[in-house]
N, C-alpha and C positions, 0 to 999 in steps of 0.2 A: 914020406911026404903025403900030406893030405890035399885032396883036390876040393878046396872050399871055395864057394862063390862069395865074393865080397858083396855085402848087402849095401845098397845105396838107397837112402831114404827118398821116397816119392811123396811129396806134399799132397798130391791129389788123393792118395790113399787116406791120409789123415783127414782131409776135407770130406771125403766120402763117408768115413766113419762118423764124423761129426754130424753130417747131414742125416745119416740114418739115426743117430742118437736123438737129434732134434725131432725127427719124425716120430720116433717112439714116444718121446715126451709129449708131443702134440696129440698123439692118439690117446694117451692117458688123460690129458687135460680135457679133450673133447668127450671122452667116455664119462668122466666125472661130471662135466657140465651138463651133458644130456641126461645123466642119472638124476641130477638135482632138478632139472626141468621136469622130467617125468614124475619125480616124487611130488613136486608142487602141484602138478596138474592132476595127478591121480588121488592124492590124499588131502588136498586142501580145498577149501571153499573158494573157488575162483570167480564167482559171479561178481560182476562189477569191476574186476581187475584184469579184464581181457587185454586191454591196450598195454598196461604195465607189464603183463606177463609175456606179451609178444616181443618185447625188447630182448630178453635173454634168449628166446628161441632164435630170433634173427641173428643175434650176436654169436651164438654158438655155431650156427650154420655158416656164417661168414668166417669165423675163426677156423673151422674145420676145412673149408674150401681154400682159404688163403694160405694157412700154415702148411697144409698138405701139398698144395701146388708148389709152394716155394721150396719145400724140402725135396720134392721130386725133381724140380728143375736144378737144384743145387747138386743132387746126386748125378744128374746127367752132365752138368758142367764139369764136375770132378772126373767123371769117366772120360770125357773128351780131353781133359788135360793130362791124362795118365801117360807115363813114360812108355817107351817101347818095351822095356823089360816087364813092366806091370801088365801091359796088354797081352803078353804071352802067357800069363798065368791062368790056371783053370778058374780061379776065383773071379778074375776079371771077366772071363768069357761067360761065366754063369750070370754074374751080376749085370753085365752090360746087355745080356740077351733078354732081360725082363721087358715086358710090354709097357714101357713108361707112359705112353700116351693113353693106353687103356687104363692104367692105374690112376692117372689124373682124372679121367672121365668117371671111373668108379668112385673116386673120392668126392667128386661133385655130386654124383647121383645119390650117394649115401647121405651127404649133408642135406640135400633137398628132400629126400624121402623121410628122414628123421624130423625135419622141420614140418613137413606136411602132416605127419602123424601127430606131432605135438599140437599143431593148430587144429587138427580134427578133434582131439580130446578137449582142447580149450574152448572151441566154439561149437562143439557138438552137443 
């Protein structure tokens, strides 16, 4: 006889993986958007277009902040909804011990610093 544990599906794990996937997608989108912003600012003649170019800078910063914060909150919600069996796993212990509030603050600071640097190039 084998002593196999019966696997019970925990929907919070699926939700957590989806939240992490959405966060990775958001990071990729924000990276591309910031790259495009920097390309325009560094390699184009922006004189007279400062107001128009401010819009994508602000939009990218807002997207980075809102998307990242929502993904991190979703991860926390799924961790809170985890079953008792899931909470006993090593993976849960490692993932749930992450400093989520610090990560949210870092996300906000990163978005603001990138926007400030882009405005410095645009108006400098």
